[in-house]
C-alpha positions in Angstrom: -15.4 15.1 22.2 -13.7 17.7 20.7 -12.4 15.6 18.0 -15.8 13.7 17.5 -17.4 17.1 17.3 -15.3 18.3 14.7 -15.7 14.8 13.1 -19.4 14.8 13.1 -19.8 18.6 11.9 -16.9 18.4 8.9 -19.5 15.5 7.5 -22.4 17.2 8.3 -21.5 20.2 6.1 -20.1 17.4 3.5 -23.8 15.8 3.6 -25.3 19.1 3.2 -23.9 19.9 0.1 -24.8 16.5 -1.2 -28.6 16.9 -0.7 -28.1 20.5 -2.3 -26.4 19.0 -5.4 -28.9 16.5 -5.2 -31.7 18.9 -5.6 -30.3 21.5 -8.2 -28.9 19.0 -10.8 -32.4 17.7 -10.4 -34.3 21.1 -10.7 -31.8 21.5 -13.7 -32.1 18.1 -15.3 -29.4 18.5 -17.4 -27.8 15.4 -19.1 -24.3 16.7 -18.2 -25.1 16.7 -14.7 -26.5 13.6 -13.5 -27.5 14.4 -9.8 -25.7 12.0 -6.6 -28.2 9.1 -7.0 -27.4 8.4 -10.4 -23.8 8.6 -9.8 -23.9 6.4 -6.8 -25.9 3.9 -8.8 -23.6 4.0 -11.4 -20.7 3.9 -8.7 -22.4 0.3 -7.1 -22.7 -1.0 -10.5 -19.2 -0.4 -11.4 -17.7 -1.4 -8.6 -19.3 -2.9 -5.8 -21.7 -5.3 -7.1 -19.5 -8.1 -7.5 -19.5 -11.7 -5.8 -19.9 -11.7 -2.7 -16.3 -14.7 -3.1 -14.7 -11.1 -4.2 -16.3 -8.5 -1.3 -18.4 -7.1 -3.8 -15.9 -5.7 -5.9 -16.2 -6.0 -9.7 -14.1 -7.2 -12.7 -13.8 -3.7 -13.4 -12.1 -2.8 -9.6 -9.3 -5.3 -10.6 -8.7 -4.7 -14.1 -8.5 -1.0 -13.7 -8.5 0.5 -10.1 -6.5 -1.4 -8.6 -3.9 -1.3 -11.2 -4.4 2.3 -11.4 -3.4 2.8 -7.5 -0.5 0.6 -8.1 0.6 2.8 -10.5 0.0 6.5 -8.6 2.3 4.3 -5.2 4.5 2.8 -7.1 5.9 6.3 -9.3 5.1 8.6 -5.9 7.5 6.0 -4.0 10.5 5.7 -6.6 9.9 9.9 -6.7 10.1 9.8 -2.7 13.5 7.7 -2.4 15.4 9.6 -5.6 13.9 13.0 -4.4 14.6 12.8 -0.7 18.1 11.3 -1.2 19.2 13.3 -3.8 17.4 16.6 -1.5 19.3 16.1 1.7 22.8 15.3 -0.1 22.4 18.7 -2.5 20.8 20.6 0.6 24.3 19.6 2.8 26.4 21.0 0.0 26.6 24.4 -1.4 28.3 23.5 -4.5 26.1 21.2 -5.9 23.5 23.7 -5.1 25.5 26.4 -7.3 25.8 23.8 -10.0 22.8 21.7 -10.5 20.3 24.7 -9.1 19.8 26.2 -12.8 19.2 22.6 -14.3 16.4 22.0 -11.7 14.7 25.1 -12.2 14.9 24.0 -16.2 13.2 20.4 -15.7 10.6 21.3 -13.2 9.3 24.3 -15.1 8.5 21.6 -17.7 4.9 20.6 -17.5 5.0 16.8 -17.1 2.0 15.8 -19.9 3.8 17.7 -22.2 6.8 14.9 -22.0 4.3 12.3 -22.6 5.3 11.8 -26.4 8.8 12.2 -25.9 8.1 9.3 -22.7 6.2 7.2 -25.3 8.9 7.2 -27.6 11.9 6.3 -24.9 9.8 3.5 -23.0 6.9 2.6 -25.5 3.2 2.1 -24.5 3.0 0.7 -21.0 3.9 1.1 -17.5 7.2 2.2 -17.9 5.9 5.4 -19.3 3.2 5.7 -17.3 5.9 5.4 -14.5 8.0 7.7 -15.9 5.9 10.4 -16.2 4.2 10.4 -12.5 8.0 10.3 -11.2 9.2 13.1 -13.6 5.8 14.9 -12.5 6.0 14.7 -8.9 10.0 14.4 -8.1 10.3 18.5 -7.6 8.3 19.2 -4.3 9.9 16.4 -2.7 13.3 16.9 -4.1 12.9 21.0 -3.2 11.8 20.3 0.2 14.4 18.3 1.0 16.8 20.4 -0.2 15.2 23.7 2.0 15.2 20.9 4.9 19.0 19.9 4.9 19.8 23.2 4.3 18.2 24.3 7.5 20.1 22.0 9.9 21.1 24.1 12.8 24.2 25.4 12.8 25.2 24.0 16.3 23.5 20.8 15.9 26.6 20.5 13.0 29.5 21.9 14.9 28.5 19.3 18.0 28.2 16.3 15.7 31.6 17.6 14.2 32.8 17.9 17.9 31.9 14.7 18.7 33.6 12.8 15.3 29.5 11.3 14.6 30.0 9.0 11.7 28.2 10.5 8.4 25.7 7.7 8.0 24.9 8.4 11.1 25.0 12.2 11.6 22.4 12.1 7.9 20.0 9.7 9.5 20.2 11.1 13.1 20.4 15.0 12.4 19.6 15.7 9.2 16.3 13.7 8.7 14.5 14.6 11.5 15.7 18.1 11.5 14.7 18.5 7.7 11.7 16.1 8.6 9.1 18.4 8.1 9.8 20.1 5.1 10.2 16.8 3.4 6.7 16.0 4.3 5.5 19.0 3.2 6.8 17.8 -0.1 5.5 13.9 0.0 2.1 15.9 0.4 1.9 18.4 -2.1 3.6 15.6 -4.7 0.6 12.8 -3.4 -1.9 15.0 -5.3 0.3 15.5 -8.6 1.1 11.8 -8.8 -3.0 11.2 -8.7 -3.4 14.0 -11.5 -0.3 12.0 -13.6 -2.0 8.6 -13.0 -4.5 10.0 -14.8 -2.8 12.0 -17.5 -0.5 9.0 -18.0 -3.7 6.9 -19.0 -5.3 9.0 -21.4 -3.0 8.1 -24.1 -2.1 4.6 -25.2 -3.0 2.1 -22.5 -6.5 0.3 -22.2 -6.6 -0.1 -18.2 -6.6 2.0 -15.9 -9.2 5.0 -14.1 -7.8 7.1 -16.7 -9.0 5.2 -19.4 -12.8 4.3 -18.1 -13.1 8.2 -18.0 -11.8 8.6 -21.5 -14.4 5.9 -22.6 -17.2 7.1 -20.7 -16.9 10.3 -21.9 -16.2 9.5 -25.7 -19.8 7.1 -24.9 -21.6 9.8 -23.7 -22.0 7.9 -20.2 -22.2 10.7 -17.8 -23.3 9.1 -14.8 -20.1 6.4 -15.5 -17.8 9.2 -15.7 -18.6 11.3 -13.0 -18.7 8.5 -10.8 -15.1 8.3 -11.9 -14.2 11.6 -11.0 -15.8 11.3 -7.1 -13.7 7.8 -7.4 -10.3 10.2 -7.6 -11.7 12.5 -5.4 -12.4 9.9 -2.8 -8.8 8.3 -3.2 -6.9 11.8 -2.8 -8.8 12.3 0.3 -8.0 8.9 1.0 -4.3 8.7 0.4 -3.8 12.6 1.6 -5.2 10.7 5.3 -3.3 8.3 5.3 0.0 10.2 4.7 -1.2 12.8 7.4 -1.7 10.1 9.8 1.9 8.5 9.2 3.5 12.1 9.7 2.0 13.3 13.0 3.0 9.7 14.4 6.4 10.4 12.5 6.9 13.9 14.1 5.0 14.1 17.1 8.5 14.3 19.0 8.4 18.3 18.6 7.3 20.3 20.7 5.3 22.8 18.6 3.8 19.6 16.8 2.7 17.8 20.0 1.1 21.0 21.5 -1.4 21.8 18.4 -4.6 21.0 19.6 -6.1 17.9 17.7 -8.9 20.2 15.4 -5.9 22.4 14.3 -3.6 19.1 13.2 -6.5 18.0 11.0 -6.8 20.8 9.0 
């Protein structure tokens, strides 16, 4: 009942904010800020007015929304594999961090949007450029958190594995990764939000499909209900993806005593 009541309370607050939004925007009557009811109508027309055979989904979903989600997940997945692999390896090597540390600090200080022209020159217009933008931007939180997690492995565990001569692969998978998992997941959560932002940024340049491209078109045509519908869609996508990742994280880290003792309401925060 505690979890259910917490869920209901959060959504009651959300519904109240939507009602306030509706009342305020109707009172102000500003073209640039349409009420939620108009935004919902535009969203229905854009994405949920298709044939029953396609589950009421329109061509816009298949031509723009799904490709965007695919790029987001692909870029985030590539960054996750590369970041965790390099981070764990570098975290267990003092020499590697001494030599590579300044380079990492330099690269992660560069705003990814400023490299879009460079990626356009290297990869030309298309999915490769968009993936490069996403991967470069979201790699650093995963990499640095993985490094920090790998370096935080208890010395006792390291010495015990050395005494028992545990193979290196088994040691990495059975000792280092579980110990570093909380910080790795922290990096994955941050990078997932960044990947959504960079997905939109990469679609604003040199592409004719995707959520970012549709947002730009709606803005240029002064179609503000469609523009706000796209913004709301990005918020819904971010919330849904973060919820799925948090659910997976809870199950993956359920073995931790401190996490198991936390109340459901705290875990949801």
